[in-house]
N, C-alpha and C positions, 0 to 999 in steps of 0.2 A: 589400360592403355598407357604406355610410357609417356612422360611429359615431353620427351624429345619428339615423339610422333605428333603430339598435339601442336608443338611448336612448328613442325614442318607443315602441318595443315594450315596454321595461321599464316605462315610465310607464303603459302601457295594461293592465298585469297587474291582475287582480282581487285587490287586496291584502286585501280583507275575507275572500275565500275562502282565500287563503294563510294568513292569521292563524288562521282557523278550523281548517284542517288541521293547522297546527303546534300549536295548542292541544289539539286532540283526540288526535292521534296522533304528534306530534313530527316530522311531515314533510308536505310538500305538493308536488304536481307541477304545473308549468306547461308544457303541451304546445306544441311548435312555436315556441319562443322564437327559435331560430337557424334561418335558412333553410339548405337543403342546401349552397349554394355557400360560405357562411361556415363551416359544419361542415367541409367539405373543406379550406378554407384553413387553419383552425386545426389540423386533424389533420396537414396537410402541414408545419407548423412543427416537428414532432417531430424531424426530422433536421437542423434548422438550429442547429448548436451555439452560435452566437454569441448566441442568444436566451436561453440558460439559464445558471444559476449552479451547478447541481448535477445529477448523474445518479445514480439509485439503482437497483441491481439487487436486487429484493426478496428473492430467495432467499438472498443473502449475509447478510441480517439476520434471517431467519426471519419476514419479513412476508408471505410467500406466494411467488408466481412472477409475473414480469412486470417491467417497467421503468417508472419514472416520472422526470420531469425538472421541476425547479423553475425557473420563469421568473426572469430577472434584471430589475432596473430598468434602463431604463424598460420597463414592460410593453407588449406589443403593444396598439395602440389598442382593439381589441374587448375584450381582457381587462381593460384599465384601465377601460373604460366599464362593463363588468359590475360590477366591484368598486365603483366610485364611485356608480353609479346604483342598484344594488341595496341599498347600505348604508342610506340614510336610512329607507326603510319598514321594513327589518329591525331597525334600531335602535329604532324605536318598539315593535315586538313584543318585542324583547329587554328593553327597560325595563319593559314590562308583566310579563314573566316575573320579572324581578328583584323587583318590588313584591310579587308573589304569594308569593315565597320569603323575604320579609323582608330583602332585600339592597338595596344602594344602586342606584337606577335612574338611573344617570348616564352612560350611553353618549352621546357627543356626537352632534350632528346630522349632521356630515359625516365622510366617511371620512378626509379629510386630518387632521382634528382627532384622530380615533381613531388614525391612524398615529403621530401625535406622541406620544400616550399610550404606544403600544407602544415607541417609540424611548426614551422616558424610563425605561421598564422594562427596557431593554437588549435589545429585540427590534426589529431594523431590517431583516432580510432578508425580501423578499417571499415569499409562500407559494403563490400560484396555480401550478398544475402541470398537465402533460399526463401521462396514464397510458396505457400501451400493453400490451395483453394478446394473447398468441397461444394456440394450442391447448394445453389443459391448464393455462394460467395462471389464477391466482386471487389474491384479496386477503383475508388473514385479517381477522377482526373487530378493529376498532381504533377509536381516537379521535385526531383530529388536534390534538394539543396541542404547543405549541412554546415554552412558557414560562409564567410566572405570569399574564400577560395573555391572556385567552381571550374572544373574541366567541362567543356561544353558538349561532349559526346559521351554516351554510355551505351551499354549492351544488355540485352536480355536473351537468354537461351532457354528454349522450351525442352523440358526433360521427359514429358509424357506424350502419348500418341492421341492426337485429336480424332474424335470419332470412334476410338477404341477404349482408351482409358477415361475419357471425359467428352462431354458435348457442351457447346457454348464456350464461354471463357475466351472470347476473341480479344486480341490485343488491338487497342485503338489509340490513335493520335488525333489531337485537335489543334489546329493551327489558328491562332487569333491574328487576323490580318488588319492593318490599320484602315479605318474608315470603311471596312467591308465586313460581311458576316463571316463567322468562323467556318473553317473547313474541317470536316471529319473524314478520317480515313481508317478503315479496318485493314490491318496488316496480317495476312494469313501466315501462319507458321506451322511447320511440321516438326516432329521430334528431331532434336539435334540441330535445328536451325537457330541462327543468331540474327537478331534485329539490332542494328546500330541506329541510334536516333539522337536528336538534339535534346539536351537536358532541359534547357530553359528558353533559349532563343537561337536564331541562326540568321545569316544574311540572305536576303531575297532581292532579286533585281526587279526594279520598277521603272517607270518611264523617266524618273529623275535620278536613276542610279541605284546603288545598293541601299537597302534599308533593313531594319531589324523586325523580325516577326517572332512572336511568342508561341511556344508549343507546350502542351500538357499531354500526359499519357495515362492510360488506365486499362482496366480489363472488364469486359461485360460479364453479367452473371452466368455462372455455370448452371447448366440444366441437369447434368448428372455426372457422377464419377469424381475423380480427384485430378487436379492439375498442379504440377510443381514446376517452377521456373527458377533459374539462376540469374540474379542481377549482378552485373559487374559495373560498378561506379568507380571512377578513377580518382576523384578527390576524396580525402578522408573527412571524418566528422569531428566537430568540436567536442 
């Protein structure tokens, strides 16, 4: 799939609906963003060592079970397109979140400018990654933080077919609400779908105005098969 076609698909997203979902629940799903052929091509990159800067066996670090690999620069064209074309509309949403929380609404308009901010903060390693899960593998609840500079929204794209290539492995979000019990939500995804969600926290409206709620995300254990996902994080790592 030419990267120009992927760019057109991103531009055609209903960004008002995305903003509404992120504002209401801290997440939004865009179905069918990636066609099956591109899903297969991206999943097939997992074994191409030259594309990656790091390989993490999750069990060794207490993160869960499974393996993930961080892409090296230069990113594969579809991954680079996702990062650069998703960023501008998400930056507008992120600046709105910042204003509601009384913070500086100063995320720049382009991802190149934001990467320069990360570099100046000592964060220069790219963070998009492929994650591979097999039977029994899972991902503990976590937040993808790699330094002081944090872009508040990230994406995950499912590359395999639930119910066909794997069973189990549901994507889940837990929202920690002040003075209330945590809220769990399972977010169903089909092959090629993208979930956009809060990295660490988001604004929520309460009886006294806007306040901050914390989110964590993870993946439930696979019952069978293999599940591959692409994670697109917009801040770089130290």
